[in-house]
TORNUMAR-216639 format. One record per residue (C-alpha): residue number from 0; residue in one letter; x negated, y, z negated. Coordinates in Angstrom, 3 decimals. Layout:
! residues N
BADO  seq  type        xx        yy        zz
BADO  NUM     a         X         Y         Z
...
! end
This chain:
! residues 80
BADO  seq  type        xx        yy        zz
BADO    0     m   -51.212    52.975   -13.738
BADO    1     l   -47.488    53.096   -14.530
BADO    2     g   -45.013    53.809   -11.676
BADO    3     r   -41.993    55.974   -11.827
BADO    4     r   -39.970    53.525   -13.933
BADO    5     v   -41.199    52.810   -17.321
BADO    6     e   -39.761    50.746   -20.087
BADO    7     w   -40.748    50.694   -23.834
BADO    8     h   -41.724    47.306   -25.209
BADO    9     h   -41.616    46.679   -28.977
BADO   10     v   -44.956    45.206   -29.837
BADO   11     v   -43.132    43.342   -32.629
BADO   12     p   -39.621    42.891   -31.380
BADO   13     k   -36.918    44.906   -33.195
BADO   14     s   -35.163    41.651   -34.163
BADO   15     e   -38.334    40.800   -36.016
BADO   16     g   -38.534    44.138   -37.716
BADO   17     g   -40.776    45.918   -35.196
BADO   18     r   -40.778    49.660   -34.595
BADO   19     e   -44.002    50.532   -32.587
BADO   20     t   -43.347    50.703   -28.828
BADO   21     v   -45.763    50.804   -25.898
BADO   22     p   -44.944    51.906   -22.242
BADO   23     v   -44.886    49.015   -19.682
BADO   24     h   -43.850    48.403   -16.244
BADO   25     p   -40.285    46.955   -15.989
BADO   26     i   -41.504    43.760   -14.350
BADO   27     c   -44.228    43.319   -16.904
BADO   28     h   -41.781    43.743   -19.650
BADO   29     r   -39.475    41.064   -18.142
BADO   30     t   -42.367    38.787   -17.804
BADO   31     i   -43.577    39.256   -21.396
BADO   32     h   -40.110    38.250   -22.618
BADO   33     a   -39.806    35.405   -20.017
BADO   34     l   -43.074    33.841   -21.228
BADO   35     v   -42.951    34.484   -25.062
BADO   36     s   -40.159    34.283   -27.430
BADO   37     n   -39.408    37.116   -29.836
BADO   38     a   -40.509    35.000   -32.788
BADO   39     d   -43.853    34.207   -31.185
BADO   40     l   -44.353    37.767   -30.190
BADO   41     a   -43.971    38.657   -33.860
BADO   42     r   -46.072    35.880   -35.264
BADO   43     h   -48.871    35.423   -32.736
BADO   44     f   -48.917    38.191   -30.106
BADO   45     a   -48.249    41.541   -31.777
BADO   46     d   -51.777    42.486   -30.742
BADO   47     l   -51.635    43.364   -27.005
BADO   48     e   -55.155    41.955   -26.297
BADO   49     t   -54.020    38.579   -27.738
BADO   50     l   -50.993    38.744   -25.637
BADO   51     r   -53.045    39.554   -22.497
BADO   52     a   -55.410    36.807   -23.200
BADO   53     r   -52.677    34.160   -23.049
BADO   54     e   -53.525    31.906   -20.079
BADO   55     d   -49.992    32.373   -18.467
BADO   56     m   -49.969    36.177   -19.165
BADO   57     a   -53.626    36.530   -17.899
BADO   58     r   -52.710    34.667   -14.678
BADO   59     y   -49.681    36.960   -14.196
BADO   60     l   -51.789    40.136   -14.832
BADO   61     r   -54.386    38.926   -12.136
BADO   62     w   -51.587    38.361    -9.736
BADO   63     i   -49.849    41.783   -10.291
BADO   64     a   -53.172    43.733   -10.471
BADO   65     n   -53.193    44.757    -6.747
BADO   66     k   -49.411    45.407    -6.424
BADO   67     p   -48.135    48.906    -6.015
BADO   68     p   -47.153    50.769    -9.226
BADO   69     d   -43.423    50.290    -8.659
BADO   70     f   -43.595    46.633    -7.465
BADO   71     h   -40.501    44.499    -8.323
BADO   72     a   -39.931    40.793    -7.996
BADO   73     p   -37.405    38.379    -9.784
BADO   74     t   -38.580    36.916   -13.062
BADO   75     r   -37.719    33.507   -14.280
BADO   76     k   -37.307    32.666   -17.974
BADO   77     m   -40.061    30.256   -18.807
BADO   78     h   -40.221    29.729   -22.559
BADO   79     g   -37.721    27.408   -24.315
! end
């Protein structure tokens, strides 16, 4: 369930020619971009199920699952 704040994630980043967007929590949006580069999102993770199945993303989703809809925490950039 989404909270009051919603951001729109380009499934394939705009910088890689993407146009389709999906609604996501702001903290989830930041985490996606902290874990995965735009190039990798376009090449390997344009399918949301594939993105969710990444071990680091799956671990994050398990952690956030029981948090309130508008939960916020700092996000560190993790990809190089």
